[in-house]
N, C-alpha and C positions, 0 to 999 in steps of 0.2 A: 274731578275731586277737589283741584284748587273752584271753582266755580261752588262744588256743592261746602266748602268752607266756607267763598265769601258770603253766599245768600245764607250757613248760617252766623257769622256774626251780624250782619243787618240784621237779620229779623230777631235775633239776643240784644242790639242795643236797639230796634224799636217798641219793645217790647216792657224792657227797662225804662223805656228814656219818656216821661209824667209831665206834662204840662202843669202839671196842677200841687201849687204849693200845700200841701192838707196840714194847719196849723189848728191845735192846742187852744182854746179861748173858752173864757170863763161872758157872761152876758155882759160883762162890765167891760171887759174888752171889743168885741165884738161893735158893741155902743160907739165910744169911745174909735175905731174906724170908721165904721159908717158917720157921723161928725166931720169926717176928713173930707165930706162926698159937696154940704153943702155949700150953696151958690155956680158948682160947678157941672151935679148929674140928681136924678129921678134915683133913688135907690130899690131895688126889691130884690128884700132877706124872703131866705127862704127856708123854711124848718122840713127836713125831712130826713129818712130812716130809710136805706136798700131791703128794710121789711118789709115797707107798707109800698103794697101793690099801690090806692092811688097816688104815691108822692112819685111812685115809680114811673107810674102814666102820664104822669103829664109835667116829670122833667125836660124832655124832648121839647115841648113847645116853650116852656120858659129857657132851656138854650137857646133855641129860633129867636125868642125876643129879643134879649143879650144879646148878640149879633145883628138881630135888622133895628133895633132904635138907636139911636151911638150919644142919644143925653141920657143916656140907661147906665147904669153899674146893677147889675143882680152878683151877689152876694149869697151861696148856698153854704147851711151846717148840720151839717152832719149830727143825729143825735144817742148818732152808732154804738155801741160801746166799744173801748178805745181799746180794744183786744180783736179790732177788726176795721181799724185801721186799713191794710190791706186790702180787704172785702171795696171800702167805699171809694179809696185812690183809686181800684181797681174800675169803681162804676164809673166813676167823673172821668177816665180816660177815655171809658167809649164812648158816652156822651159828648165826646171832646172839648171839656172845660179846661179854659184855660187860669193859668194865675190864681189868686189866691181862695180856697173855700177853707170854712171851718170844719171845728167837729170838737164838743161843746168837752166840757171838763170840768164841769159844776154840776152839784147835788142836781137833782129833776125841780124842786120847787123853787132853787133860788133864782136857776137858771131862768125859768115861765120866769117867776116875777118880776127877773131880771130885763128880758124882753117884752113881756105886757103881762101889765100890772090885769088882763082881764080874760087871758090865753087860760084854758083850763088845760090843755097838755098836750089836745089833740092834735095829730096830724096826718095831711102836711099845715101845715102854718102860714103865712105870706103877712110880710108887712111889709108898706109903700110908704117913706120917706118923700118928701117932696123938694124939689131941685133946688128951688133960693130960699123956704127953711127950713128946709133935715128933719122939718114934723112932722111927724106919723098923720097920712092924709086917709089913708087905708090899711083896714087889715080881715081876715079871715081865718076859718080854723074852716079846711077840707078841701078835697079836689077842685077846682072851678073850671068851667068853661076859658079859651082863651080868649071871647068877647070881654068876660070881667076880669083876667086881666087888662086887658087893653084901654076898656074906659078908665079905670083907675090908676093904668099908667099915663094917657091925656091929662087928667087928675093932677097927678104929682108933678110931671113936667112943668103944667101950668104954676104952682105952686109952691 
């Protein structure tokens, strides 16, 4: 009985022990956050939603790239609704995402135009920022193969 109790406590602790800080943010706040990496890391910004099948499909590959490439900082931004934060956090935990991730807290048009004026709002949406310059070096809408990510990351690491 004692072992069952200890196991239950450990399991409960693991379930509630998140490695992700899910922060509500506007496009302006996210852009300010990204700017702190200029000169140190290339940044891959991935905008996604739990209801977006292509987003969910490419997610593990992006996490793998984040873990593999030392000078790359990956930031995830969920576009899920505010009342779905628990669902987003659970998904991020299952994907072994650590650190800060964002959930948008801004009206769609302001958010979309604030991240990139040529973005239609389609998901997933990825933007790569150069390591040295901090400027956008590539962006795309929709799910892309790992090769596309790797090629664009190499450009970002050298810019």
